[in-house]
N, C-alpha and C positions, 0 to 999 in steps of 0.2 A: 504494500500500500504506500501511497505517496507520503503520508505523514510519518513513515518510519525512515525516510531518507536522511542520511547523515548530513547532506548539504543544507538541511535546515538549521544546522548548528555548527558551522565552520568558523573558527576564530578569525581566520584570514579575511573573511567576508563581512565581519561585523561592522556596521556603520557605513557600508558601501552601497552603491546603487544595485549591485548584484544581489545582496541580501534582501533588499526591498522587493526586487523583481521576483525572486524565488518564493518569498512569502506570499505575494499576491497571486502568482501563478499556481502555487500549491492549493490555495483556496479555490481558485477557478476550476482547476483540474478535478478537484474532489467533487465539486458540484456537477461538472460534466459527467464524471463517472457515475454518480448516482442517477442522473437524468437518462443517460444512454442505457444503463442496465435496466431501468424501469421501462423505457421505450421498447427496447429489443425484446424484452420478456413478454410485454403485452401483445406485441404484434408478430411474434414468432420469427424474429429476424436473427439470423446467426450465420456467420461465415463458415464454410466447410472446415472441419477440424484439420489443422496442419496446413491450411492454405496461406501462402504469402505472395501470391501472384501479383497483387497490386504493388507491393514493395519492389518487386523485380522489374517493374516497368515505369516507376514513378520516383522522382526526386521532389519532395515537398517544398513548396514556397512557405517560408516561415518569417515571423517578425524577429527583430533584434532581441526582444525579451525572451522569446522561445529559444533563441540561440544561446542566450546566457544560461538558461536552465539546462539545456542539453550539454553545453560545455562544462558546466559545474558538475553535472552527473558523471561525465567521462573522467574528469580530473579527480574528484573527491569521493566517488562511490566505487569506481572500477579500478582494476589493476591490469590494464591492457595498453601497453606502450604503442601498439599499432593504431589504436583509436585516437591517441593524442596527436597524431598527425593527420587524422581523418583521410584514409586512403580513398582515392578517387575511383568512381565507378563509371564505366562506359555507357551504362543504361539506367539501372535502378538506383535505389537509395544505398549509399555506402554503409549505412548502419544495419542493413538487412543481413540476418544470419540464419540461413535455412536450417541449421542444426541446433538452434537455441529455442527456448520456450517463447512462444508468440512470434518467433522469427525476427525479433528486434533486439539489438544489443543494448538499447537504452529505453526499453519499454516503459518503465515507470516515469521517464522524463520525456516521452514522445510528444511531438507537437500536437496542436489542436486538431489539424486536419486529419491526422492519423487516428485520433480518438473518435472523431465524428464520422469519418468515411464509412459508409455501409452500416452506420449505427444511429443515424438521425435522418430527419426529413429535410426538405429545403423548399424555399419559395420560388416558383417559376416566374417567368416574365410577366405573367398576368396576376401575380400575387396569390396564386393558389398554392396550397401546401400539399406536397406529395413526397413519396418515397419511391425510388427506383433501385432495384438490386444492382450490385456491382456488375459491370460488364464482363468481368472475368469469371463470374459465378455461373458454372455450367451444370451444377448438380440439381438445381431447382429446389434447394432446401429452404429457400426463403421466398417470400412473396415477390413477384416481379414488379408490381406496381400497386401502390396504395394511395388513395386520395383521402385527405383529412378535413373534417368540418370543425373539429375541436383543436384547441391549442396543443401542440406537441413540440418536442425539442427539435430545433432546426439549426443548420449550419450557420445561417446568417445571424441569428440571435447571439450565438456565442462568439462569432467573429467580431461583432460590434463590441462585445464586452472585452475581448482581447485587445482591440484597438484602443479602447479607453484607458487601458493601463500600460500601453506600450510607450517606451520613452521616445520612439521615433514616429509616433503618430499612426502606428499600424502599417507602415510601409513594409512590404515583403520582398524577399529575395530567396534564391535557392539555398537550401540547407548547406549545400556544398560550398557556397560562397561565404555565408555568415558564420557558420560554426568554427572554421579555422581561425577567423579573426578573433572571435570571442575566446577560443582556447588560448591564444597568445595573450590577450588582455588579462584573463584570470590567472594564468601562470605567472604573469608579471606581478599581479597583486599578491599571489600566494608566496612569491619568493621572499616576501618580507616577514612571513610568519611560518614556523614549522607546523604543518597541519596533517601530515600523513602518518600512518601507523608505523611504517617502516622507514626510518630516517635514512637508510642506505639507498632508497629508491628515489631518484630525482624526479621532480614534476616535469621538467622540460623534456620534450620528446627528442 
């Protein structure tokens, strides 16, 4: 669960913009988790077990705040030197791991689009609220199309919430562009405070 993340209590981040961002996103993500679980349960929506096809074909656009959260998770939660340099991928997300739970190496810190994709409705250009199953879902385990008359969790609603707390006004860029920059920034901040369990393991990649 998000609330158990050690990045919520990292001395090197106390009093910094990163600590504020992590606190705000933790609260938002917890709310999203509760809403999407209730939504998918009520309407019988579930990705096929073990599927990670969307991650294989998609690099998410994220905000700077989300990049802070992902970078902090990589630096302070994980012990994977490879991820500290964020290896580039020719097609899908570089954080995709087919042999790991949920197929995501940063699953507890994954961006908003990854939390909402195939787990929420959206408003179409006419203002109607609907859900369409993932285009990669071929097992027919979830409804292909649902129209809603009542209020349900939507991508747009939470996207607006995310923009309201983002330090760059909600502007987005590819994860592969933003996360390396934030890894460098947080490593620089952390260099002033010993924060890792094993002092023989340097933060710098």
